[in-house]
Kinemage of the C-alpha trace (Angstrom):
@kinemage 1
@onewidth
@group {chain A} dominant
@subgroup {mainchain}
@vectorlist {calphas} color= white
{ca met a 1} P -70.294 -5.070 -1.162
{ca tyr a 2} L -69.822 -1.309 -1.531
{ca ser a 3} L -67.882 0.353 -4.342
{ca asp a 4} L -66.645 3.890 -3.620
{ca ser a 5} L -66.281 6.226 -6.612
{ca leu a 6} L -64.090 8.798 -4.857
{ca phe a 7} L -62.182 9.347 -1.623
{ca asp a 8} L -58.851 10.815 -0.552
{ca phe a 9} L -57.002 8.157 1.412
{ca ser a 10} L -53.981 10.369 2.091
{ca lys a 11} L -56.042 13.111 3.713
{ca ile a 12} L -57.810 10.504 5.830
{ca thr a 13} L -54.586 8.925 7.030
{ca asp a 14} L -52.969 12.328 7.581
{ca glu a 15} L -55.631 12.756 10.253
{ca leu a 16} L -55.942 9.206 11.563
{ca gly a 17} L -52.549 7.576 10.963
{ca leu a 18} L -51.290 4.510 9.100
{ca glu a 19} L -52.665 1.936 11.545
{ca glu a 20} L -56.158 3.321 11.107
{ca gly a 21} L -55.514 3.383 7.377
{ca lys a 22} L -54.759 -0.322 7.515
{ca glu a 23} L -58.032 -0.936 9.370
{ca ile a 24} L -59.933 1.097 6.754
{ca leu a 25} L -58.490 -1.052 3.975
{ca leu a 26} L -59.318 -4.220 5.888
{ca glu a 27} L -62.887 -3.014 6.353
{ca leu a 28} L -63.186 -2.386 2.619
{ca ser a 29} L -61.967 -5.924 2.031
{ca glu a 30} L -64.389 -7.377 4.581
{ca asn a 31} L -67.220 -5.506 2.867
{ca ser a 32} L -66.181 -7.189 -0.400
{ca ser a 33} L -65.781 -3.814 -2.082
{ca asn a 34} L -65.239 -4.213 -5.815
{ca tyr a 35} L -63.751 -0.813 -6.592
{ca ala a 36} L -62.429 2.139 -4.614
{ca leu a 37} L -61.112 5.233 -6.402
{ca asp a 38} L -58.565 7.488 -4.701
{ca gly a 39} L -58.303 11.097 -5.873
{ca gly a 40} L -56.138 14.026 -4.803
{ca met a 41} L -55.752 17.777 -5.276
{ca ser a 42} L -52.647 18.210 -7.457
{ca ala a 43} L -50.611 16.395 -10.091
{ca glu a 44} L -47.595 15.461 -7.988
{ca asp a 45} L -49.569 13.957 -5.127
{ca ile a 46} L -50.240 10.754 -7.117
{ca trp a 47} L -46.840 9.406 -6.046
{ca gln a 48} L -47.456 10.156 -2.375
{ca arg a 49} L -51.008 8.816 -2.506
{ca ser a 50} L -49.901 5.559 -4.078
{ca gln a 51} L -47.140 5.164 -1.496
{ca arg a 52} L -49.553 5.884 1.350
{ca val a 53} L -51.874 3.097 0.246
{ca gln a 54} L -48.924 0.755 -0.148
{ca asp a 55} L -47.572 1.653 3.302
{ca cys a 56} L -50.896 0.683 4.863
{ca ile a 57} L -51.133 -2.515 2.816
{ca asp a 58} L -47.641 -3.461 4.007
{ca leu a 59} L -48.944 -3.441 7.597
{ca ile a 60} L -51.271 -6.341 6.729
{ca glu a 61} L -49.808 -9.801 7.298
{ca asp a 62} L -52.162 -11.892 5.165
{ca asn a 63} L -50.860 -11.971 1.564
{ca asn a 64} L -54.260 -12.904 0.146
{ca leu a 65} L -55.787 -9.832 1.765
{ca lys a 66} L -52.926 -7.684 0.499
{ca asn a 67} L -53.552 -8.843 -3.060
{ca lys a 68} L -57.298 -8.424 -2.732
{ca ile a 69} L -56.938 -4.836 -1.528
{ca ser a 70} L -54.292 -3.981 -4.138
{ca asn a 71} L -56.632 -5.202 -6.875
{ca met a 72} L -59.492 -3.107 -5.494
{ca ile a 73} L -57.791 0.315 -5.251
{ca tyr a 74} L -57.631 2.615 -8.277
{ca phe a 75} L -56.375 6.163 -8.730
{ca ala a 76} L -57.253 9.433 -10.423
{ca cys a 77} L -54.776 12.270 -11.007
{ca gly a 78} L -55.788 15.871 -11.599
{ca val a 79} L -55.583 19.497 -10.524
{ca met a 80} L -58.188 21.341 -8.486
{ca pro a 81} L -58.774 25.055 -9.210
{ca asp a 82} L -56.807 26.672 -6.414
{ca ser a 83} L -55.472 30.170 -7.081
{ca asp a 84} L -51.899 29.073 -7.906
{ca ser a 85} L -53.086 26.440 -10.391
{ca val a 86} L -55.403 28.957 -12.049
{ca glu a 87} L -52.618 31.531 -12.409
{ca asn a 88} L -50.106 29.013 -13.762
{ca arg a 89} L -52.599 26.871 -15.666
{ca phe a 90} L -50.527 26.193 -18.795
{ca glu a 91} L -47.466 24.993 -16.896
{ca val a 92} L -49.667 23.111 -14.415
{ca val a 93} L -51.486 21.093 -17.082
{ca glu a 94} L -48.273 20.433 -18.999
{ca asn a 95} L -46.824 19.064 -15.768
{ca leu a 96} L -49.990 17.032 -15.170
{ca glu a 97} L -49.557 15.290 -18.522
{ca asn a 98} L -45.924 14.504 -17.738
{ca val a 99} L -46.790 13.162 -14.297
{ca ile a 100} L -49.539 10.913 -15.667
{ca asn a 101} L -47.284 9.499 -18.372
{ca asp a 102} L -44.383 9.020 -15.946
{ca phe a 103} L -46.550 7.293 -13.371
{ca lys a 104} L -48.245 4.969 -15.864
{ca ser a 105} L -44.865 3.913 -17.296
{ca ser a 106} L -43.189 3.510 -13.891
{ca asp a 107} L -42.653 0.399 -11.794
{ca asp a 108} L -45.051 1.699 -9.145
{ca pro a 109} L -47.289 -1.191 -8.013
{ca phe a 110} L -50.361 0.899 -8.927
{ca ala a 111} L -49.076 2.167 -12.285
{ca ser a 112} L -51.758 0.265 -14.200
{ca his a 113} L -54.430 1.428 -11.743
{ca leu a 114} L -54.314 5.092 -12.766
{ca ile a 115} L -57.611 5.124 -14.653
{ca ala a 116} L -58.977 8.677 -14.548
{ca leu a 117} L -58.002 12.309 -14.845
{ca gly a 118} L -59.273 14.619 -12.113
{ca pro a 119} L -60.874 15.764 -9.943
{ca gly a 120} L -60.922 19.124 -11.654
{ca gly a 121} L -63.390 21.732 -12.792
{ca ile a 122} L -65.135 24.766 -11.333
{ca asp a 123} L -65.615 25.669 -7.668
{ca his a 124} L -67.346 28.828 -6.462
{ca asp a 125} L -68.437 27.438 -3.119
{ca trp a 126} L -66.545 29.889 -0.941
{ca asp a 127} L -67.578 28.079 2.251
{ca ser a 128} L -66.422 24.674 0.990
{ca val a 129} L -64.786 22.442 3.579
{ca glu a 130} L -62.544 21.067 0.829
{ca tyr a 131} L -60.538 24.268 0.492
{ca ser a 132} L -58.675 26.507 2.874
{ca gly a 133} L -57.385 29.976 2.203
{ca arg a 134} L -59.379 30.689 -0.967
{ca asp a 135} L -60.180 34.365 -1.304
{ca his a 136} L -63.607 35.137 -2.739
{ca glu a 137} L -62.441 38.561 -3.850
{ca tyr a 138} L -59.546 37.020 -5.742
{ca phe a 139} L -61.949 35.258 -8.103
{ca asp a 140} L -63.094 38.316 -10.015
{ca tyr a 141} L -64.551 38.166 -13.529
{ca ser a 142} L -61.150 37.879 -15.196
{ca thr a 143} L -59.901 35.173 -12.848
{ca ile a 144} L -63.065 33.126 -13.326
{ca gly a 145} L -62.242 33.158 -17.034
{ca asp a 146} L -58.790 31.831 -16.204
{ca glu a 147} L -60.381 29.143 -14.044
{ca lys a 148} L -62.443 28.074 -17.050
{ca asp a 149} L -59.228 27.934 -19.075
{ca leu a 150} L -57.654 25.602 -16.519
{ca phe a 151} L -60.690 23.345 -16.633
{ca ala a 152} L -60.713 23.365 -20.449
{ca leu a 153} L -57.010 22.522 -20.605
{ca glu a 154} L -57.447 19.668 -18.165
{ca leu a 155} L -60.520 18.310 -19.927
{ca thr a 156} L -58.734 18.563 -23.283
{ca leu a 157} L -55.870 16.539 -21.814
{ca ala a 158} L -58.331 13.850 -20.733
{ca lys a 159} L -59.619 13.800 -24.315
{ca lys a 160} L -56.069 13.506 -25.674
{ca leu a 161} L -55.219 10.653 -23.304
{ca asn a 162} L -58.648 9.026 -23.711
{ca met a 163} L -59.172 9.023 -19.953
{ca pro a 164} L -62.472 9.430 -18.091
{ca phe a 165} L -62.687 12.720 -16.213
{ca ile a 166} L -63.717 13.244 -12.579
{ca leu a 167} L -65.705 16.478 -12.724
{ca his a 168} L -65.816 18.751 -9.677
{ca ser a 169} L -68.467 21.457 -10.099
{ca arg a 170} L -69.786 23.557 -7.212
{ca lys a 171} L -71.963 26.646 -7.653
{ca gly a 172} L -70.528 27.159 -11.117
{ca phe a 173} L -72.863 25.393 -13.531
{ca lys a 174} L -72.758 28.126 -16.210
{ca glu a 175} L -68.963 28.080 -16.359
{ca thr a 176} L -68.933 24.276 -16.238
{ca ser a 177} L -71.437 23.914 -19.061
{ca asp a 178} L -69.565 26.463 -21.198
{ca val a 179} L -66.395 24.375 -21.024
{ca leu a 180} L -68.161 21.061 -21.600
{ca lys a 181} L -69.862 22.381 -24.713
{ca ala a 182} L -66.583 23.819 -26.013
{ca val a 183} L -64.274 20.845 -25.393
{ca lys a 184} L -66.810 18.107 -26.154
{ca trp a 185} L -65.288 15.433 -23.923
{ca asn a 186} L -68.089 13.962 -21.874
{ca lys a 187} L -66.646 10.677 -20.668
{ca gly a 188} L -66.609 10.695 -16.888
{ca leu a 189} L -68.522 11.268 -13.699
{ca val a 190} L -69.860 14.332 -11.927
{ca his a 191} L -68.668 13.696 -8.400
{ca gly a 192} L -70.616 14.804 -5.326
{ca phe a 193} L -73.510 16.002 -7.478
{ca ser a 194} L -74.900 19.222 -6.007
{ca tyr a 195} L -77.259 20.746 -8.563
{ca ser a 196} L -80.985 20.548 -9.361
{ca lys a 197} L -82.986 18.521 -11.879
{ca ser a 198} L -82.467 20.805 -14.873
{ca glu a 199} L -78.671 20.683 -14.462
{ca leu a 200} L -78.878 16.931 -13.911
{ca glu a 201} L -80.689 16.510 -17.216
{ca phe a 202} L -77.959 18.550 -18.941
{ca phe a 203} L -75.200 16.253 -17.654
{ca leu a 204} L -77.187 13.103 -18.432
{ca asp a 205} L -77.932 14.262 -21.979
{ca leu a 206} L -74.195 14.697 -22.572
{ca gly a 207} L -73.489 11.182 -21.278
{ca trp a 208} L -72.030 11.863 -17.839
{ca tyr a 209} L -72.354 9.450 -14.933
{ca ile a 210} L -73.696 10.954 -11.706
{ca ser a 211} L -71.997 10.191 -8.391
{ca phe a 212} L -73.787 10.897 -5.112
{ca ser a 213} L -71.969 11.461 -1.816
{ca gly a 214} L -73.145 11.564 1.796
{ca thr a 215} L -74.823 14.911 1.168
{ca val a 216} L -77.853 13.080 -0.265
{ca thr a 217} L -78.618 11.896 3.262
{ca tyr a 218} L -78.980 15.514 4.391
{ca gly a 219} L -82.557 15.675 3.080
{ca gly a 220} L -84.559 18.492 4.624
{ca lys a 221} L -81.501 20.641 5.204
{ca lys a 222} L -81.008 23.839 3.252
{ca asn a 223} L -79.340 23.282 -0.136
{ca phe a 224} L -79.569 19.497 0.133
{ca ser a 225} L -83.259 18.584 0.081
{ca asp a 226} L -83.496 18.916 -3.719
{ca ile a 227} L -80.471 16.664 -4.241
{ca ser a 228} L -82.008 13.803 -2.261
{ca asp a 229} L -85.098 14.028 -4.457
{ca leu a 230} L -83.018 13.298 -7.569
{ca ile a 231} L -81.862 9.861 -6.452
{ca glu a 232} L -84.757 8.092 -8.143
{ca tyr a 233} L -84.403 10.130 -11.338
{ca val a 234} L -80.906 9.046 -12.379
{ca pro a 235} L -81.021 6.047 -14.773
{ca lys a 236} L -79.655 2.874 -13.234
{ca asp a 237} L -76.891 2.671 -15.829
{ca arg a 238} L -75.528 6.112 -14.843
{ca ile a 239} L -75.523 6.114 -11.052
{ca leu a 240} L -72.370 5.937 -8.931
{ca ile a 241} L -71.801 6.388 -5.204
{ca glu a 242} L -68.893 7.896 -3.272
{ca thr a 243} L -67.973 8.853 0.266
{ca asp a 244} L -65.883 11.866 -0.843
{ca ser a 245} L -64.143 11.152 2.456
{ca pro a 246} L -62.726 12.719 4.551
{ca phe a 247} L -65.493 15.243 3.797
{ca tyr a 248} L -69.299 15.161 4.203
{ca pro a 249} L -69.988 12.250 6.590
{ca pro a 250} L -73.451 10.830 5.901
{ca val a 251} L -76.330 10.676 8.342
{ca pro a 252} L -76.304 9.132 10.950
{ca val a 253} L -72.521 9.566 11.357
{ca lys a 254} L -71.598 12.800 13.093
{ca ser a 255} L -67.814 12.573 13.344
{ca asp a 256} L -65.620 15.399 12.070
{ca ile a 257} L -63.841 13.138 9.579
{ca asn a 258} L -65.568 10.870 7.101
{ca val a 259} L -64.094 7.443 6.308
{ca pro a 260} L -64.738 5.009 3.417
{ca gly a 261} L -66.518 2.539 5.715
{ca asn a 262} L -69.355 5.055 6.074
{ca ile a 263} L -70.365 4.410 2.486
{ca lys a 264} L -72.756 1.727 3.726
{ca tyr a 265} L -75.033 4.477 5.059
{ca ile a 266} L -75.165 6.133 1.636
{ca tyr a 267} L -75.986 2.805 -0.016
{ca glu a 268} L -78.702 2.118 2.538
{ca tyr a 269} L -80.262 5.541 1.978
{ca ile a 270} L -80.140 5.401 -1.823
{ca ser a 271} L -81.361 1.805 -1.987
{ca ser a 272} L -84.367 2.703 0.177
{ca arg a 273} L -85.186 5.654 -2.089
{ca arg a 274} L -84.874 3.498 -5.218
{ca asn a 275} L -86.729 0.622 -3.557
{ca ile a 276} L -84.042 -2.002 -4.191
{ca thr a 277} L -81.685 -3.947 -1.941
{ca cys a 278} L -78.192 -2.725 -1.094
{ca arg a 279} L -76.794 -5.805 -2.809
{ca lys a 280} L -78.641 -5.023 -6.027
{ca leu a 281} L -77.593 -1.384 -5.844
{ca asn a 282} L -73.962 -2.405 -5.455
{ca glu a 283} L -74.240 -4.681 -8.475
{ca ile a 284} L -75.527 -1.720 -10.483
{ca val a 285} L -72.891 0.713 -9.204
{ca ser a 286} L -70.019 -1.742 -9.661
{ca ser a 287} L -71.160 -2.522 -13.196
{ca asn a 288} L -71.337 1.194 -13.981
{ca phe a 289} L -67.861 1.771 -12.529
{ca gln a 290} L -66.524 -1.088 -14.595
{ca asn a 291} L -68.145 0.197 -17.778
{ca leu a 292} L -67.027 3.806 -17.319
{ca phe a 293} L -63.404 2.924 -16.600
{ca asn a 294} L -63.257 -0.048 -18.979
{ca leu a 295} L -62.180 -2.524 -16.297
């Protein structure tokens, strides 16, 4: 009964293996998940990510379960702002467009399940667990401008292809808002929302959906207490929920790697804050997912 608006299945199975990947998919099926969106870090990884899901599905013997899981999994394809992508942004986004078109017209079993562009955007969280090897000093004033260019190119491509965008924005609201106001494509979700109420109102006014990850359960901890207070503020027709696994395991899980099954803890926390049942919350989230991605 839990829809997951973003996770990276390949990264999870890189750590845990295909057999554990199969068990994760079976758990999603047992939980009657309606939608689960897989996202990566670069354009080309869509082929590998699709194959990884299929490899794990192939380990399942029950054909009904295979079909159920295949119908549940969807994909996003985008480029995160690593230094190489920022430097080569024009070629990178041109390649992204080609990859998306090639994948959607291919005979890949998930070709019709590529429904979003992203994650992409702005990231100035130099301690982020999602990156390795990023040099703070590298992102000087000029390079931050190039990073905005990459984001604008990617968002413009989403507009051209009429695809919802998965927005990644960490400690870079000014740069993010500059690009959003310039490109004027506001169909998508802000994943792993990490800002305060004023920024939230900005995104909501533009029409963005807001997706909360396990970080909302970190209430009382530095940098996270304000986020947990915003759960009740988001309109019910704009809220989404994600694990962002393998990152940010929710309380009370304390493992090093997050898995999609942990989404139940996020639902339980958010439903208690909004004073509704988990089942009702899932109905709301699944309906929002369906509306955003036109499913």
